[in-house]
C-alpha positions as a Markdown table, in Angstrom:
| # | Residue | x | y | z |
|---|---|---|---|---|
| 1 | Met | -35.9 | -49.4 | -20.9 |
| 2 | Tyr | -34.0 | -52.7 | -20.7 |
| 3 | Asp | -32.8 | -55.7 | -22.6 |
| 4 | Lys | -35.9 | -58.0 | -22.4 |
| 5 | Asp | -33.9 | -61.0 | -23.6 |
| 6 | Arg | -32.1 | -60.9 | -20.2 |
| 7 | Ser | -35.0 | -59.8 | -18.0 |
| 8 | Met | -35.0 | -63.0 | -15.9 |
| 9 | Thr | -31.4 | -62.5 | -14.8 |
| 10 | Asp | -30.9 | -61.7 | -11.1 |
| 11 | Cys | -29.1 | -58.3 | -11.3 |
| 12 | Gly | -30.2 | -55.0 | -12.7 |
| 13 | Ile | -27.6 | -52.4 | -13.8 |
| 14 | Trp | -29.1 | -48.9 | -13.7 |
| 15 | Leu | -27.4 | -46.2 | -15.8 |
| 16 | Val | -28.3 | -42.7 | -14.8 |
| 17 | Arg | -26.5 | -41.2 | -17.8 |
| 18 | Pro | -25.6 | -42.5 | -21.2 |
| 19 | Glu | -21.9 | -41.5 | -20.5 |
| 20 | Ser | -21.6 | -44.5 | -18.2 |
| 21 | Glu | -22.7 | -47.0 | -20.8 |
| 22 | Ala | -19.2 | -48.3 | -21.6 |
| 23 | Leu | -18.6 | -49.0 | -17.9 |
| 24 | Ala | -22.0 | -50.7 | -17.7 |
| 25 | Leu | -21.3 | -52.9 | -20.7 |
| 26 | Ala | -17.9 | -53.9 | -19.2 |
| 27 | Leu | -19.7 | -54.9 | -16.0 |
| 28 | Gln | -22.4 | -56.8 | -17.9 |
| 29 | Glu | -19.7 | -58.7 | -19.8 |
| 30 | Gln | -18.1 | -59.8 | -16.5 |
| 31 | Leu | -21.2 | -60.3 | -14.3 |
| 32 | Gly | -24.2 | -60.6 | -16.5 |
| 33 | Gly | -27.3 | -58.7 | -15.6 |
| 34 | Val | -29.9 | -56.5 | -17.2 |
| 35 | Leu | -29.0 | -53.0 | -18.4 |
| 36 | Tyr | -31.5 | -50.3 | -17.8 |
| 37 | Arg | -31.2 | -47.1 | -19.9 |
| 38 | Pro | -33.9 | -44.9 | -18.4 |
| 39 | Trp | -33.2 | -41.8 | -20.5 |
| 40 | Leu | -34.8 | -43.6 | -23.4 |
| 41 | Asp | -38.2 | -43.3 | -21.7 |
| 42 | Thr | -39.1 | -39.6 | -21.7 |
| 43 | Ala | -42.7 | -40.1 | -20.4 |
| 44 | Thr | -41.7 | -40.7 | -16.8 |
| 45 | Thr | -38.9 | -39.6 | -14.5 |
| 46 | Gln | -35.9 | -41.9 | -13.7 |
| 47 | Lys | -37.0 | -42.0 | -10.1 |
| 48 | Gln | -40.5 | -43.3 | -11.1 |
| 49 | Gln | -38.9 | -45.9 | -13.5 |
| 50 | Phe | -36.6 | -47.2 | -10.8 |
| 51 | Ala | -39.4 | -47.5 | -8.3 |
| 52 | Ala | -41.4 | -49.6 | -10.8 |
| 53 | Ala | -38.4 | -51.8 | -11.4 |
| 54 | Tyr | -37.1 | -52.0 | -7.9 |
| 55 | Arg | -38.6 | -55.4 | -6.9 |
| 56 | Gln | -37.8 | -57.0 | -10.3 |
| 57 | His | -34.3 | -58.0 | -9.2 |
| 58 | Thr | -32.7 | -59.1 | -6.0 |
| 59 | Gln | -29.5 | -57.2 | -6.8 |
| 60 | Trp | -28.9 | -53.8 | -8.3 |
| 61 | Ile | -25.8 | -52.0 | -9.5 |
| 62 | Met | -26.5 | -48.3 | -9.8 |
| 63 | Ile | -23.9 | -46.3 | -11.7 |
| 64 | Ala | -24.5 | -42.9 | -10.2 |
| 65 | Ala | -23.6 | -40.5 | -7.5 |
| 66 | Ser | -24.6 | -41.8 | -4.0 |
| 67 | Gly | -26.9 | -38.8 | -3.5 |
| 68 | Ile | -28.9 | -39.7 | -6.6 |
| 69 | Ala | -29.1 | -43.4 | -5.4 |
| 70 | Val | -30.4 | -42.3 | -2.0 |
| 71 | Arg | -33.1 | -40.1 | -3.6 |
| 72 | Phe | -34.2 | -42.9 | -5.9 |
| 73 | Leu | -34.5 | -45.2 | -2.9 |
| 74 | Glu | -36.7 | -42.9 | -0.9 |
| 75 | Gly | -39.7 | -44.8 | 0.4 |
| 76 | Leu | -38.7 | -48.1 | -1.2 |
| 77 | Ala | -36.6 | -49.8 | 1.4 |
| 78 | Gln | -38.7 | -51.9 | 3.8 |
| 79 | Asp | -36.7 | -54.7 | 5.5 |
| 80 | Lys | -33.1 | -55.7 | 5.4 |
| 81 | His | -34.1 | -59.3 | 4.9 |
| 82 | Ser | -36.2 | -58.7 | 1.8 |
| 83 | Asp | -34.8 | -55.5 | 0.2 |
| 84 | Pro | -32.7 | -56.0 | -2.9 |
| 85 | Ala | -29.0 | -55.6 | -2.5 |
| 86 | Ile | -27.9 | -52.2 | -3.8 |
| 87 | Val | -24.3 | -51.3 | -4.8 |
| 88 | Val | -23.5 | -47.8 | -6.0 |
| 89 | Leu | -20.6 | -47.4 | -8.5 |
| 90 | Asp | -19.3 | -44.0 | -9.4 |
| 91 | Glu | -19.1 | -43.2 | -13.1 |
| 92 | Ala | -15.3 | -43.3 | -13.0 |
| 93 | Gly | -15.4 | -46.9 | -11.7 |
| 94 | Arg | -13.4 | -46.1 | -8.6 |
| 95 | Phe | -15.5 | -47.2 | -5.7 |
| 96 | Ala | -18.2 | -49.9 | -5.4 |
| 97 | Val | -20.3 | -48.9 | -2.3 |
| 98 | Ser | -22.5 | -51.4 | -0.6 |
| 99 | Leu | -25.5 | -49.1 | 0.1 |
| 100 | Leu | -28.5 | -51.3 | 1.0 |
| 101 | Ala | -29.0 | -54.9 | 2.3 |
| 102 | Gly | -25.2 | -55.2 | 2.8 |
| 103 | His | -25.0 | -58.3 | 5.0 |
| 104 | Glu | -28.3 | -60.0 | 4.8 |
| 105 | Gly | -29.1 | -59.1 | 1.2 |
| 106 | Gly | -25.7 | -59.8 | -0.2 |
| 107 | Ala | -24.7 | -56.2 | -1.2 |
| 108 | Asn | -21.3 | -56.6 | 0.5 |
| 109 | Arg | -20.4 | -59.6 | -1.7 |
| 110 | Leu | -21.8 | -57.9 | -4.7 |
| 111 | Ala | -19.6 | -54.9 | -4.0 |
| 112 | Tyr | -16.6 | -57.2 | -4.1 |
| 113 | Arg | -17.7 | -58.8 | -7.4 |
| 114 | Val | -18.2 | -55.4 | -9.0 |
| 115 | Ala | -14.9 | -54.1 | -7.6 |
| 116 | Asn | -13.0 | -57.2 | -8.8 |
| 117 | Ala | -14.6 | -57.0 | -12.3 |
| 118 | Ile | -13.4 | -53.5 | -13.0 |
| 119 | Gly | -10.5 | -52.8 | -10.6 |
| 120 | Ala | -12.5 | -50.6 | -8.2 |
| 121 | Val | -12.3 | -50.4 | -4.4 |
| 122 | Pro | -15.1 | -52.2 | -2.5 |
| 123 | Val | -16.6 | -50.0 | 0.3 |
| 124 | Ile | -18.2 | -51.9 | 3.1 |
| 125 | Thr | -19.7 | -50.1 | 6.1 |
| 126 | Thr | -21.7 | -52.8 | 8.0 |
| 127 | Ala | -20.3 | -53.5 | 11.4 |
| 128 | Thr | -20.3 | -57.3 | 10.9 |
| 129 | Glu | -17.6 | -57.0 | 8.3 |
| 130 | Ala | -16.0 | -53.6 | 8.8 |
| 131 | Leu | -15.0 | -54.2 | 12.4 |
| 132 | Lys | -12.9 | -57.2 | 11.5 |
| 133 | Pro | -9.3 | -56.1 | 11.8 |
| 134 | Leu | -7.3 | -58.6 | 9.8 |
| 135 | Ile | -6.5 | -58.6 | 6.0 |
| 136 | Val | -4.8 | -61.7 | 4.7 |
| 137 | Gly | -2.7 | -61.6 | 1.6 |
| 138 | Ile | -2.3 | -64.9 | -0.3 |
| 139 | Gly | 0.0 | -66.0 | -3.1 |
| 140 | Cys | 0.0 | -69.6 | -4.2 |
| 141 | Arg | 1.2 | -72.0 | -6.8 |
| 142 | Lys | -1.2 | -73.3 | -9.4 |
| 143 | Gly | -3.3 | -76.3 | -8.3 |
| 144 | Val | -3.0 | -75.9 | -4.5 |
| 145 | Thr | -6.0 | -77.2 | -2.6 |
| 146 | Ala | -8.3 | -75.3 | -0.3 |
| 147 | Glu | -7.0 | -77.5 | 2.5 |
| 148 | Gln | -3.4 | -76.4 | 1.8 |
| 149 | Ile | -4.5 | -72.8 | 1.9 |
| 150 | Ala | -6.4 | -73.3 | 5.1 |
| 151 | Thr | -3.4 | -74.9 | 6.8 |
| 152 | Ala | -1.1 | -72.1 | 5.8 |
| 153 | Val | -3.6 | -69.4 | 6.9 |
| 154 | Lys | -4.1 | -71.2 | 10.2 |
| 155 | Gln | -0.3 | -71.2 | 10.8 |
| 156 | Ala | 0.0 | -67.5 | 10.0 |
| 157 | Leu | -2.9 | -66.6 | 12.3 |
| 158 | Asp | -1.1 | -68.3 | 15.1 |
| 159 | Gly | -4.0 | -68.7 | 17.4 |
| 160 | Arg | -6.2 | -65.9 | 16.1 |
| 161 | Gln | -9.5 | -66.9 | 14.5 |
| 162 | Leu | -10.8 | -66.8 | 10.9 |
| 163 | Asn | -13.7 | -64.7 | 12.1 |
| 164 | Glu | -11.3 | -61.8 | 12.7 |
| 165 | Val | -10.4 | -61.8 | 8.9 |
| 166 | Arg | -12.1 | -59.0 | 6.9 |
| 167 | Glu | -11.0 | -60.1 | 3.5 |
| 168 | Ile | -8.5 | -62.2 | 1.5 |
| 169 | Ala | -6.4 | -60.3 | -1.0 |
| 170 | Thr | -4.5 | -61.7 | -4.0 |
| 171 | Ile | -3.5 | -60.7 | -7.6 |
| 172 | Asp | -5.6 | -61.0 | -10.7 |
| 173 | Leu | -3.5 | -64.0 | -11.9 |
| 174 | Lys | -5.0 | -66.0 | -9.0 |
| 175 | Ala | -8.6 | -64.7 | -9.3 |
| 176 | Asn | -10.0 | -68.0 | -10.5 |
| 177 | Glu | -7.5 | -70.4 | -8.7 |
| 178 | Pro | -9.9 | -73.2 | -7.7 |
| 179 | Gly | -8.4 | -73.9 | -4.3 |
| 180 | Leu | -8.3 | -70.3 | -3.3 |
| 181 | Val | -11.9 | -69.7 | -4.5 |
| 182 | Glu | -13.1 | -72.8 | -2.6 |
| 183 | Phe | -11.3 | -71.7 | 0.6 |
| 184 | Cys | -13.0 | -68.4 | 0.5 |
| 185 | Glu | -16.4 | -69.9 | -0.2 |
| 186 | Leu | -16.0 | -72.5 | 2.5 |
| 187 | His | -15.1 | -69.9 | 5.2 |
| 188 | Asp | -17.5 | -67.2 | 3.9 |
| 189 | Leu | -14.6 | -64.8 | 3.2 |
| 190 | Pro | -14.6 | -62.1 | 0.5 |
| 191 | Leu | -11.9 | -62.4 | -2.0 |
| 192 | Arg | -10.4 | -59.1 | -3.2 |
| 193 | Ile | -8.5 | -59.1 | -6.5 |
| 194 | Leu | -5.8 | -56.6 | -7.2 |
| 195 | Ala | -4.4 | -55.9 | -10.6 |
| 196 | Ser | -0.8 | -57.1 | -11.1 |
| 197 | Ala | 0.1 | -53.6 | -12.3 |
| 198 | Thr | -1.2 | -52.1 | -9.0 |
| 199 | Val | 1.0 | -54.6 | -7.0 |
| 200 | Ala | 4.0 | -54.0 | -9.3 |
| 201 | Ala | 3.7 | -50.3 | -8.5 |
| 202 | Arg | 3.9 | -50.9 | -4.8 |
| 203 | Pro | 6.2 | -53.9 | -4.4 |
| 204 | Trp | 6.6 | -54.0 | -0.6 |
| 205 | Val | 8.2 | -57.2 | 0.5 |
| 206 | Thr | 10.4 | -58.1 | 3.4 |
| 207 | Lys | 12.3 | -60.6 | 1.2 |
| 208 | Ala | 12.0 | -61.0 | -2.5 |
| 209 | Ser | 11.2 | -64.4 | -4.0 |
| 210 | Asp | 13.2 | -65.4 | -7.1 |
| 211 | Trp | 10.5 | -68.0 | -7.9 |
| 212 | Val | 7.7 | -65.4 | -7.9 |
| 213 | Gln | 9.8 | -62.9 | -9.8 |
| 214 | Gln | 10.5 | -65.5 | -12.5 |
| 215 | Asn | 7.0 | -66.9 | -12.8 |
| 216 | Val | 4.8 | -63.8 | -11.9 |
| 217 | Gly | 7.1 | -60.9 | -12.7 |
| 218 | Leu | 6.8 | -59.5 | -9.1 |
| 219 | Pro | 9.1 | -59.7 | -6.1 |
| 220 | Gly | 6.2 | -61.0 | -4.0 |
| 221 | Val | 2.5 | -61.3 | -3.8 |
| 222 | Cys | 1.1 | -61.9 | -0.4 |
| 223 | Glu | 2.8 | -59.0 | 1.4 |
| 224 | Pro | 2.0 | -56.2 | -1.1 |
| 225 | Cys | -1.6 | -57.5 | -1.6 |
| 226 | Ala | -2.2 | -57.4 | 2.2 |
| 227 | Leu | -0.7 | -54.0 | 2.5 |
| 228 | Ile | -2.5 | -52.5 | -0.4 |
| 229 | Ala | -5.9 | -53.9 | 0.7 |
| 230 | Gly | -5.2 | -52.9 | 4.3 |
| 231 | Ser | -3.7 | -49.5 | 3.4 |
| 232 | Arg | -3.9 | -48.0 | 6.9 |
| 233 | Gly | -2.7 | -51.2 | 8.7 |
| 234 | Lys | 0.5 | -52.7 | 9.9 |
| 235 | Leu | 2.2 | -55.9 | 8.7 |
| 236 | Ile | 2.0 | -58.1 | 11.7 |
| 237 | Val | 2.9 | -61.4 | 10.0 |
| 238 | Pro | 5.5 | -61.1 | 7.2 |
| 239 | Lys | 5.4 | -63.8 | 4.5 |
| 240 | Ile | 5.3 | -67.3 | 5.6 |
| 241 | Ala | 5.5 | -70.1 | 3.0 |
| 242 | Leu | 4.1 | -73.5 | 3.5 |
| 243 | Asp | 3.4 | -76.2 | 0.9 |
| 244 | Gly | 3.0 | -73.9 | -2.1 |
| 245 | Val | 1.1 | -71.2 | -0.3 |
| 246 | Ala | 2.5 | -67.8 | 0.9 |
| 247 | Val | 0.5 | -65.8 | 3.5 |
| 248 | Ala | 1.0 | -62.4 | 5.1 |
| 249 | Ile | -1.3 | -60.6 | 7.5 |
| 250 | Val | -2.0 | -56.9 | 8.0 |
| 251 | Glu | -3.9 | -55.6 | 11.0 |
| 252 | Asp | -6.0 | -52.5 | 10.8 |
| 253 | Thr | -4.3 | -50.1 | 13.3 |
| 254 | Leu | -7.4 | -48.0 | 13.8 |
| 255 | Met | -9.6 | -50.9 | 14.9 |
């Protein structure tokens, strides 16, 4: 059963249990999409209902255990170029897992969108993205351009390439900063948003910034964001500041 008024939207949100409805509504408010409440139809099983709806959307968010999602998908997946993107979100809203059609179908990007919307951790396992070793933390002043960000990132990379970057990380206050969003889109880089409270709880900085403390309420942004996003990595480029943009780089030490 779903909201027919929104049946033409591109993303389906499948709730396995009514207990996850509040989480699903929060997602729908942020991302849009069609809510499916399969327990309202007692004539057929949820697996049968999902199979019937599977091709109605190019993207799916399933709020369920991964085992349930795998069972529902049995026999449905055909080709990575045509299968819908599937992201599985646990009912506690902790992890957004790119399960099917990750790279080609867009599930990896959808996982980031879901994670950013509710403060979850995106889980990406495709080799194309997962094998990239660098996490770039960025803080910036309001109104900086994509070109300013690109110049600062290039300086921080110091000869290494953007295709080694797994993700860009920043705080929620900068989630919709036009220049940052444009930079990520231009270079096909996922943007991971961290809650300011999360960063405040782990304020690792090599040198605190009075300006950031006064204007953001934190001793720094780029270094803690990079270190939180790359939790098993090492800070290889401490904060550099250039023309209103601060950049720090963490390298995954297990790559």
